[in-house]
N, C-alpha and C positions, 0 to 999 in steps of 0.2 A: 054189361054188367059188372066186369071186374073194374071198369073205368069209373062206374058209379060208387065204387066202393072205396075206390083210390080217392075221389073227390071230396066224400065225408069225411076220411081219415083226415087230409090234408084241413079240410075246415074245421074240425076238432082241433089239429095242432093248432092253426093258425088261432084260434078262439082262445085256446090254452094259453097261448104267448102272449096274449094281449091281456088276459088278467093279472093282476098282481095278487100272489098268494096272502092268505089273510095276517099271517103272521107276522110280515112285513108292515103292512098298514097298523098292527099292534103295537110293534116295537117304533116305529115311526110315531104313531100319535104319543104313545108315553111317553118317547124323547121330547118330544115336542112343550107335553103338558109342563112334564120336571123342569125342563128349562124354563118356561115361563112362569113359573112358581117360583123357581130359585132366582130368577130376576125381579119378580115382583117383592119378595122376601128381604132382599139387599135393598132395595128401593126402601122399603117401609124402614129397617133399620137403618141406614143413613140419615133418613127423615126425623127418627127419632135423637140419633145420635147429634143431628144440627138441633133439635130444638131442646137439647139438654144443655149442648154448648149455649147457646144463645140466652136460655136463662140465667146460666152461670154468669156470663158477661154481664149482664143485667144487673145480677144480685152485686157483683164486684163495683160496679159504676154507682150503684147505689151507695154501698160501704163508703167508697171513695170520697164522693162526693159529701157523706155525713163524717167522716173523718177530717175532711178540708173545714168543716163548720164549727169543729171542735176550738176551744181556745188554746187548749195545750199541745194541737198537734206539732210533729217534728216531722218535717219532710226533708229525705239526705239522698243526695245521691252516693253510688257506690265508689270507694275507693280501690284501688287494684295493690295487691300484693306484687310480690317479685314473682309469683307462679306465672310461666307462660300459657298455662292452659287459660287463663282468662284475660289473656292479654286486651282481647277485641270485645268483650262483655260491657254492657254498660246497663242503666237501670239505677233504679229508687229504692228506697223503703218509706214508708207512711206510717206513723204510730202514734196514738192518743192512748195516754196515760190514763185517762179519765173514763175510755171505754174498754181500755184492755186489749187493745185490737190493734192491726195492723195491715198492710198491705206491701208484698214485695212484688217489686217488678225487676225482671231481669231480659235483656236482649244479646243475642248473637252468642247464646250457650253453646258450647262443645258439646261433643256426643260421650257420654258418658260410657263407661263399661257396665256391663250388667250387675255386675258385684259392687258399683259404685253408687252413691246417693249423696245429697246434699243436706248440709244441717244449719239451719238458722239459731244462733244463738244472739240473747240479750245480757248486757253486763249492765248491772243496777247499782249504783252509789249506795244506796241504803239497802243491797242484798245481804243476807248472810254469806259469811266467811268468802265475801268476793266472788263466788262461785258464778260461772253464767249461768243465764236460765233457759230452757229448750224452748223455743219457739214453733218451729217447723221441719219435718222429717219431709223429704221427697225426692222422687225420680224424675226429672224432666222427661218431657215426651218430645217436645219439640224443642227448637232453638230459643223460644220466649215462653217466659213465664209471667202469670199474671196470678198471684195466690194470695188469699188472705190468710191470716194468723193471727193466736192469741198464745200468751205466754204459758207455760205449765203452773206458775206462780205469780203474786202480783208483782207489777212493775210500777215503782213509783217515780224513781229518778235515772231513768236511761242513759248509760254513759257511753255505750258503743251497741252496733249492730256487726255480726262476724257471722259470713256465712263460710263453711268448712265442708271441705271433702271427706267422706269415710268411705273406706273398702269394708266391706264384708271378710273376715277370717284375718283383718290386718289390724294391730294395736295403732291408736294413735291416729290425729287427723291432718287435714294438711288445711291450712288458712288459705282461702281465695281471694274473698272480700270483704271488706270492712266499711261502715258508716258511720259517723258520729256528727252528733246533733252541734 
């Protein structure tokens, strides 16, 4: 009889060893569901970003084509200043005074500090006080920029386009690139 009790006690121990506690299963499946959900959400967000990016590219391509069809279109390459920060930068500016719109293209941009941003200015021969007209202020997120812009006020006879570097908390700007028709 004693051996019979031992045998049933051993079989109980073996059975309890073979079972996984319920809390471990709950934690495992919860972790699995959370992980799968996180992955699905990330994939969805990336798809939405890609769709938005593709729509923006399509809009810019349509604007580019529209500007090129204008009689007064000006297509200029950037000239470098002596600033070594932009020695490898290339690109162009496209502008139509009829449409009062343009596109700036920049390639091989350096990485800027968090406190720095770029500012595009247009100098107009017919402008008041010969003061430059602000056309765009932006912080590049990659080494390439394709950006549509329009001026804060009417530009009828553009003399030059200037891209400057501005640093928050510091007075003055640093000229980087110039373009002239």
